[in-house]
Backbone as a chain_set.jsonl record, in Angstrom:
{"seq": "MELYNNKENLFVRLKKFLEECSVATIIAPYIKKDALQTLLENTQSCKQIVVRWEFKDVLAGVSDLDIFELCQEKRIVLYWNRRIHLKVYWDGSESVFITSANISKRAIGFKFDETCNHEVGTIVRDLSINDRIYFKEM", "coords": {"N": [[-0.127, -38.312, -39.656], [2.201, -35.749, -39.533], [5.513, -34.891, -40.419], [7.857, -32.492, -39.323], [10.654, -30.531, -40.287], [13.936, -29.238, -39.499], [15.05, -27.737, -41.497], [13.005, -26.691, -43.015], [10.412, -26.23, -41.615], [10.245, -26.734, -38.839], [10.799, -24.964, -36.635], [8.793, -22.951, -36.962], [6.408, -24.449, -36.742], [6.668, -25.584, -34.217], [6.732, -23.297, -32.594], [4.152, -22.34, -33.114], [2.663, -24.437, -31.993], [3.271, -24.079, -29.246], [2.14, -21.549, -28.867], [-0.525, -22.162, -29.164], [-1.1, -23.663, -26.951], [-2.504, -23.67, -23.663], [-1.232, -24.167, -21.321], [2.096, -25.134, -21.016], [4.722, -27.547, -20.895], [8.154, -27.834, -21.144], [10.538, -30.174, -21.988], [13.797, -30.736, -22.218], [17.134, -31.642, -22.746], [19.31, -29.948, -23.49], [19.585, -26.517, -23.67], [19.741, -23.419, -25.181], [19.917, -20.023, -24.307], [19.24, -17.82, -26.06], [17.805, -19.082, -28.112], [15.655, -20.202, -26.698], [14.439, -17.892, -25.75], [13.6, -16.707, -28.173], [11.849, -18.683, -29.066], [9.846, -18.538, -27.133], [8.724, -16.041, -27.463], [5.884, -13.911, -27.644], [4.162, -15.66, -26.347], [2.717, -16.955, -23.393], [2.468, -19.423, -22.431], [4.271, -21.375, -21.488], [4.99, -22.976, -18.562], [6.616, -24.647, -17.121], [9.927, -25.946, -17.214], [12.124, -28.566, -17.911], [15.407, -29.483, -17.49], [18.628, -30.98, -18.247], [21.34, -30.393, -17.501], [24.062, -31.375, -16.817], [27.338, -31.196, -15.455], [29.445, -31.434, -17.32], [28.083, -30.844, -19.672], [27.384, -28.162, -19.429], [29.937, -27.033, -19.294], [30.799, -27.699, -21.866], [29.288, -25.992, -23.319], [26.775, -26.537, -24.376], [24.501, -26.076, -23.032], [22.881, -23.322, -21.455], [23.325, -21.656, -18.464], [22.13, -19.292, -18.034], [19.459, -19.414, -18.665], [18.088, -19.731, -16.369], [17.656, -17.192, -15.241], [16.007, -16.095, -17.238], [13.809, -17.774, -16.985], [12.983, -17.03, -14.418], [12.188, -14.366, -14.904], [10.002, -14.815, -16.621], [8.367, -16.252, -15.05], [8.544, -19.052, -14.986], [8.76, -22.313, -13.878], [11.685, -24.011, -13.127], [13.1, -27.145, -13.556], [15.325, -29.834, -12.707], [16.64, -32.701, -14.135], [18.68, -35.215, -14.411], [18.496, -37.47, -15.967], [17.146, -37.167, -18.333], [16.772, -37.336, -21.875], [15.079, -37.012, -23.888], [13.204, -34.795, -26.058], [10.663, -32.787, -25.614], [7.546, -31.126, -25.895], [4.939, -30.45, -24.052], [1.44, -30.196, -23.736], [0.273, -30.463, -21.299], [-1.882, -32.019, -21.203], [-3.496, -33.724, -23.545], [-1.887, -33.6, -25.837], [1.309, -33.636, -27.466], [4.378, -32.325, -28.602], [6.899, -33.853, -30.159], [10.348, -34.056, -30.656], [13.566, -34.418, -32.251], [15.315, -32.43, -31.832], [17.37, -30.376, -29.826], [17.149, -27.319, -27.887], [18.313, -24.968, -29.582], [19.189, -22.321, -31.785], [20.057, -23.25, -34.262], [19.453, -25.999, -34.167], [16.617, -26.15, -33.903], [15.904, -24.914, -36.177], [15.671, -22.184, -36.575], [17.81, -20.781, -37.398], [19.047, -22.049, -39.736], [21.677, -23.693, -41.432], [23.962, -25.196, -43.782], [25.654, -26.716, -42.187], [24.27, -27.676, -40.076], [22.819, -30.207, -37.949], [20.495, -32.734, -39.003], [17.168, -32.547, -38.101], [13.98, -33.594, -36.842], [10.449, -33.38, -36.112], [7.223, -34.031, -34.616], [3.673, -33.933, -34.006], [1.851, -35.493, -31.5], [-1.301, -36.581, -30.776], [-4.044, -37.188, -28.491], [-2.966, -38.539, -26.147], [-2.431, -41.305, -24.004], [-3.559, -42.083, -20.666], [-1.472, -43.225, -19.254], [0.74, -42.27, -20.699], [0.548, -39.533, -20.108], [0.958, -39.591, -17.357], [3.595, -40.489, -17.317], [5.013, -38.261, -18.434], [4.355, -36.334, -16.53], [5.567, -37.291, -14.218], [8.232, -36.731, -14.623]], "CA": [[0.919, -37.667, -38.887], [3.099, -34.967, -40.377], [6.843, -34.605, -39.877], [8.404, -31.155, -39.565], [12.11, -30.623, -40.22], [14.568, -27.967, -39.14], [15.42, -26.978, -42.693], [11.838, -26.053, -43.612], [9.259, -25.751, -40.85], [10.221, -27.185, -37.447], [10.696, -23.822, -35.73], [7.482, -22.302, -37.119], [5.346, -25.318, -36.226], [6.875, -25.703, -32.775], [6.292, -22.018, -32.01], [2.696, -22.323, -33.203], [2.169, -25.387, -30.997], [3.365, -23.43, -27.934], [1.176, -20.445, -28.832], [-1.867, -22.74, -29.071], [-1.26, -24.29, -25.63], [-2.801, -22.779, -22.544], [-0.152, -24.468, -20.38], [3.066, -26.005, -21.679], [5.934, -27.992, -20.218], [9.236, -28.146, -22.074], [11.527, -31.101, -21.446], [14.897, -30.794, -23.186], [18.397, -31.669, -22.013], [20.211, -28.842, -23.837], [18.832, -25.318, -24.025], [20.474, -22.154, -25.315], [19.029, -18.942, -23.892], [18.721, -17.025, -27.185], [16.8, -19.879, -28.817], [14.476, -20.302, -25.836], [13.808, -16.569, -25.756], [12.935, -16.566, -29.468], [10.757, -19.646, -29.106], [8.782, -18.147, -26.208], [8.174, -14.721, -27.788], [4.448, -13.831, -27.929], [3.374, -16.685, -25.667], [2.886, -17.081, -21.945], [1.983, -20.764, -22.113], [5.261, -22.224, -20.835], [4.954, -22.855, -17.095], [7.658, -25.497, -16.553], [10.989, -26.445, -18.086], [12.985, -29.572, -17.305], [16.705, -29.53, -18.161], [19.558, -31.999, -17.743], [22.407, -29.624, -16.859], [25.222, -32.043, -16.241], [28.488, -30.296, -15.399], [30.177, -31.512, -18.594], [27.269, -30.203, -20.703], [27.52, -26.714, -19.245], [31.31, -26.713, -19.707], [30.893, -27.83, -23.324], [28.536, -24.896, -23.93], [25.545, -26.98, -25.023], [23.405, -25.548, -22.222], [23.162, -22.017, -20.843], [22.776, -21.45, -17.124], [21.377, -18.028, -18.083], [18.017, -19.613, -18.802], [17.51, -19.609, -15.027], [17.167, -15.804, -15.126], [14.884, -15.961, -18.161], [12.678, -18.467, -16.354], [12.499, -16.188, -13.326], [11.483, -13.233, -15.512], [8.753, -15.267, -17.234], [7.656, -17.056, -14.029], [8.578, -20.447, -15.405], [9.428, -23.158, -12.892], [12.775, -24.749, -13.759], [13.419, -28.402, -12.882], [16.549, -30.494, -13.134], [16.539, -34.155, -14.158], [19.871, -35.606, -15.171], [18.231, -38.679, -16.748], [16.388, -36.917, -19.564], [17.411, -37.175, -23.179], [14.0, -36.697, -24.808], [12.891, -33.388, -26.324], [9.207, -32.85, -25.634], [6.765, -29.935, -25.541], [3.681, -31.091, -23.665], [0.388, -29.232, -23.41], [-0.252, -30.769, -19.98], [-3.094, -32.816, -21.341], [-3.567, -34.811, -24.519], [-1.031, -33.426, -27.015], [2.735, -33.436, -27.231], [5.239, -32.139, -29.759], [8.119, -34.62, -29.909], [11.353, -33.723, -31.66], [14.947, -34.839, -31.999], [16.113, -31.209, -31.696], [17.531, -29.606, -28.598], [16.729, -25.933, -28.098], [19.308, -24.001, -30.058], [18.636, -21.745, -33.015], [20.382, -24.114, -35.399], [18.779, -27.297, -34.057], [15.178, -26.059, -34.162], [15.705, -24.414, -37.533], [15.53, -20.729, -36.655], [19.014, -20.289, -38.062], [19.542, -23.254, -40.396], [22.663, -23.618, -42.511], [24.342, -26.523, -44.273], [26.429, -27.454, -41.191], [23.359, -28.117, -39.015], [22.323, -31.58, -37.932], [19.127, -32.887, -39.487], [16.254, -32.77, -36.979], [12.567, -33.676, -37.186], [9.504, -33.389, -35.007], [5.836, -34.274, -34.972], [2.7, -33.764, -32.921], [1.069, -36.678, -31.148], [-2.541, -36.194, -30.088], [-4.741, -38.272, -27.788], [-2.082, -39.305, -25.268], [-3.096, -42.155, -23.015], [-3.348, -41.667, -19.284], [-0.118, -43.668, -18.893], [1.678, -41.319, -21.3], [0.469, -38.294, -19.331], [1.621, -39.846, -16.064], [5.033, -40.563, -17.613], [5.528, -36.893, -18.556], [4.151, -35.62, -15.269], [6.535, -37.773, -13.228], [9.556, -36.165, -14.869]], "C": [[1.871, -36.97, -39.846], [4.429, -34.747, -39.67], [7.267, -33.196, -40.269], [9.915, -31.279, -39.458], [12.725, -29.246, -40.02], [15.06, -27.169, -40.338], [14.234, -26.168, -43.214], [10.854, -25.445, -42.613], [9.21, -26.146, -39.373], [10.021, -26.016, -36.478], [9.295, -23.201, -35.775], [6.384, -23.155, -36.501], [5.447, -25.51, -34.717], [6.401, -24.45, -32.051], [4.764, -21.93, -32.014], [2.072, -23.265, -32.173], [2.173, -24.74, -29.611], [2.356, -22.295, -27.799], [-0.255, -20.954, -28.677], [-2.139, -23.389, -27.712], [-1.693, -23.248, -24.608], [-1.743, -22.958, -21.46], [0.799, -25.427, -21.084], [4.224, -26.33, -20.74], [6.944, -28.352, -21.289], [10.218, -29.062, -21.351], [12.611, -31.255, -22.505], [16.225, -30.741, -22.434], [19.273, -30.435, -22.252], [19.408, -27.652, -24.325], [19.764, -24.117, -24.059], [19.488, -21.013, -25.069], [18.426, -18.182, -25.074], [17.642, -17.779, -27.954], [15.519, -19.998, -27.999], [13.711, -18.984, -25.831], [13.022, -16.352, -27.05], [11.722, -17.477, -29.557], [9.57, -19.194, -28.253], [8.21, -16.748, -26.453], [6.691, -14.852, -28.126], [3.636, -14.984, -27.351], [3.706, -16.685, -24.182], [2.561, -18.502, -21.5], [2.976, -21.607, -21.32], [5.284, -21.949, -19.335], [6.051, -23.66, -16.419], [8.671, -25.869, -17.627], [11.816, -27.438, -17.287], [14.257, -29.655, -18.137], [17.563, -30.641, -17.567], [20.706, -31.368, -16.963], [23.453, -30.449, -16.124], [26.407, -31.097, -16.367], [29.234, -30.258, -16.732], [29.413, -30.823, -19.724], [27.393, -28.684, -20.636], [28.91, -26.274, -19.681], [31.476, -26.763, -21.221], [30.112, -26.743, -24.053], [27.254, -25.313, -24.615], [24.3, -26.548, -24.246], [23.842, -24.229, -21.61], [22.52, -21.946, -19.467], [21.927, -20.183, -17.066], [19.875, -18.236, -18.267], [17.323, -19.541, -17.443], [16.915, -18.217, -14.84], [15.964, -15.569, -16.033], [13.632, -16.617, -17.572], [12.117, -17.645, -15.199], [11.688, -15.014, -13.863], [10.102, -13.638, -16.012], [7.901, -16.117, -16.289], [7.47, -18.503, -14.481], [9.345, -21.225, -14.343], [10.448, -24.032, -13.622], [13.106, -25.978, -12.91], [14.679, -28.999, -13.486], [16.349, -31.997, -13.042], [17.678, -34.664, -15.034], [19.684, -36.856, -16.012], [17.53, -38.399, -18.071], [17.298, -36.867, -20.789], [16.361, -36.803, -24.226], [13.832, -35.185, -24.96], [11.401, -33.328, -26.589], [8.632, -31.511, -25.218], [5.353, -30.463, -25.297], [2.662, -30.04, -23.272], [-0.252, -29.501, -22.048], [-1.476, -31.652, -20.016], [-2.895, -33.902, -22.392], [-2.617, -34.705, -25.711], [0.411, -33.154, -26.618], [3.434, -33.249, -28.58], [6.547, -32.836, -29.4], [9.099, -34.321, -31.028], [12.71, -34.301, -31.275], [15.823, -33.635, -31.643], [16.167, -30.68, -30.269], [17.138, -28.165, -28.892], [17.948, -25.046, -28.326], [18.765, -23.487, -31.388], [18.906, -22.628, -34.227], [19.599, -25.423, -35.348], [17.294, -27.202, -34.398], [14.865, -25.388, -35.5], [15.475, -22.925, -37.646], [16.673, -20.137, -37.465], [19.699, -21.478, -38.747], [20.617, -22.908, -41.426], [23.112, -25.043, -42.828], [25.205, -27.314, -43.293], [25.553, -27.994, -40.059], [23.085, -29.609, -39.1], [20.916, -31.597, -38.51], [18.245, -33.282, -38.304], [14.822, -32.824, -37.509], [11.723, -33.618, -35.916], [8.108, -33.649, -35.524], [4.947, -34.053, -33.753], [1.951, -35.074, -32.741], [-0.129, -36.198, -30.343], [-3.124, -37.426, -29.386], [-3.803, -39.161, -26.971], [-2.907, -40.145, -24.296], [-2.825, -41.6, -21.615], [-1.954, -42.075, -18.812], [0.951, -42.744, -19.464], [1.708, -40.02, -20.5], [1.155, -38.449, -17.978], [3.13, -39.877, -16.246], [5.646, -39.16, -17.683], [5.428, -36.142, -17.23], [5.176, -36.027, -14.222], [7.944, -37.217, -13.43], [9.734, -34.875, -14.127]], "O": [[2.291, -37.546, -40.85], [4.469, -34.454, -38.475], [7.062, -32.766, -41.404], [10.416, -32.044, -38.633], [12.113, -28.224, -40.33], [15.452, -26.013, -40.18], [14.416, -25.092, -43.785], [10.494, -24.274, -42.739], [8.197, -25.9, -38.718], [9.164, -26.081, -35.597], [8.69, -22.957, -34.731], [5.516, -22.63, -35.805], [4.432, -25.588, -34.025], [5.743, -24.537, -31.015], [4.159, -21.496, -31.034], [1.064, -22.927, -31.552], [1.188, -24.84, -28.879], [1.78, -22.102, -26.728], [-1.104, -20.257, -28.122], [-3.294, -23.637, -27.367], [-1.295, -22.086, -24.685], [-1.398, -22.004, -20.762], [0.367, -26.415, -21.677], [4.641, -25.515, -19.918], [6.633, -29.085, -22.229], [10.668, -28.762, -20.246], [12.373, -31.835, -23.564], [16.415, -29.88, -21.574], [19.905, -29.934, -21.322], [18.639, -27.762, -25.28], [20.479, -23.835, -23.097], [18.362, -21.038, -25.564], [17.222, -17.925, -25.088], [16.666, -17.176, -28.4], [14.42, -19.904, -28.547], [12.482, -18.969, -25.899], [11.893, -15.861, -27.013], [10.678, -17.075, -30.071], [8.419, -19.439, -28.613], [7.311, -16.314, -25.733], [6.287, -15.79, -28.812], [2.531, -15.254, -27.82], [4.846, -16.443, -23.784], [2.396, -18.752, -20.306], [2.562, -22.474, -20.55], [5.561, -20.831, -18.898], [6.39, -23.393, -15.265], [8.323, -26.079, -18.789], [12.165, -27.187, -16.133], [14.199, -29.87, -19.347], [17.249, -31.175, -16.503], [20.997, -31.802, -15.848], [23.697, -30.235, -14.937], [26.462, -30.287, -17.292], [29.607, -29.189, -17.215], [30.029, -30.276, -20.639], [27.493, -28.011, -21.662], [29.054, -25.259, -20.362], [32.212, -25.959, -21.793], [30.252, -26.585, -25.266], [26.685, -24.525, -25.37], [23.182, -26.647, -24.75], [25.013, -24.037, -21.285], [21.314, -22.151, -19.323], [21.107, -20.017, -16.163], [19.098, -17.309, -18.042], [16.115, -19.316, -17.371], [15.799, -18.078, -14.34], [15.005, -14.91, -15.631], [12.534, -16.068, -17.658], [10.9, -17.572, -15.025], [10.62, -14.702, -13.336], [9.137, -12.891, -15.847], [6.852, -16.633, -16.675], [6.39, -19.083, -14.368], [10.448, -20.84, -13.958], [10.123, -24.703, -14.601], [13.36, -25.87, -11.71], [15.045, -28.706, -14.625], [15.939, -32.513, -12.002], [17.629, -34.55, -16.259], [20.612, -37.272, -16.706], [17.339, -39.323, -18.862], [18.44, -36.411, -20.724], [16.7, -36.337, -25.315], [14.258, -34.406, -24.107], [10.925, -33.756, -27.64], [9.146, -30.845, -24.319], [4.663, -30.872, -26.231], [2.986, -29.095, -22.552], [-1.22, -28.834, -21.682], [-2.04, -31.992, -18.976], [-2.201, -34.889, -22.147], [-2.548, -35.63, -26.52], [0.695, -32.537, -25.592], [3.121, -33.925, -29.56], [7.22, -32.45, -28.445], [8.735, -34.33, -32.204], [12.957, -34.629, -30.115], [16.958, -33.809, -31.199], [15.144, -30.555, -29.596], [16.827, -27.831, -30.035], [18.519, -24.468, -27.401], [17.964, -24.161, -32.036], [18.065, -22.735, -35.119], [19.131, -25.903, -36.381], [16.762, -28.063, -35.099], [13.706, -25.305, -35.905], [15.114, -22.442, -38.719], [16.513, -19.116, -38.134], [20.807, -21.86, -38.371], [20.48, -21.952, -42.189], [22.663, -25.99, -42.183], [25.47, -28.49, -43.542], [26.047, -28.697, -39.178], [23.115, -30.2, -40.18], [20.227, -30.577, -38.504], [18.545, -34.241, -37.592], [14.496, -32.176, -38.504], [12.224, -33.785, -34.803], [7.837, -33.508, -36.716], [5.423, -33.996, -32.619], [1.481, -35.68, -33.704], [0.022, -35.492, -29.346], [-2.731, -38.559, -29.666], [-3.841, -40.386, -27.088], [-3.963, -39.716, -23.833], [-1.958, -40.747, -21.429], [-1.322, -41.344, -18.049], [1.951, -42.463, -18.803], [2.78, -39.472, -20.245], [1.848, -37.543, -17.515], [3.866, -39.347, -15.413], [6.679, -38.901, -17.065], [6.337, -35.397, -16.866], [5.608, -35.196, -13.423], [8.757, -37.234, -12.506], [10.793, -34.253, -14.216]]}, "num_chains": 1, "name": "protein.A"}
């Protein structure tokens, strides 16, 4: 298992994972529109996104309501689940990219500087049927 970090390769590897998927679901509590747009460039794999969108999160600016319009443009179904805290990119089958990073340019490493939090991610292959059911139920 290899770890990717937002200082070196998290963004590149995450983008590649999405490009390799035929169908992808993104589950992340906090999503900034510009980062999501950059992440989804050159791929049509994302079909669903699950966000948290608590009122306080939107007011604090950690999530953008504008992703709703982006999802409509890209024909991505947007779901709301106020219990999520995980950050997962699932291929709908046996593989998942799990990361500590929310979707912002700084968190995923597209725009890293010395004030960024440290984030990591990895790919897990061969998910069990129970793992797949867990993600699907969200």
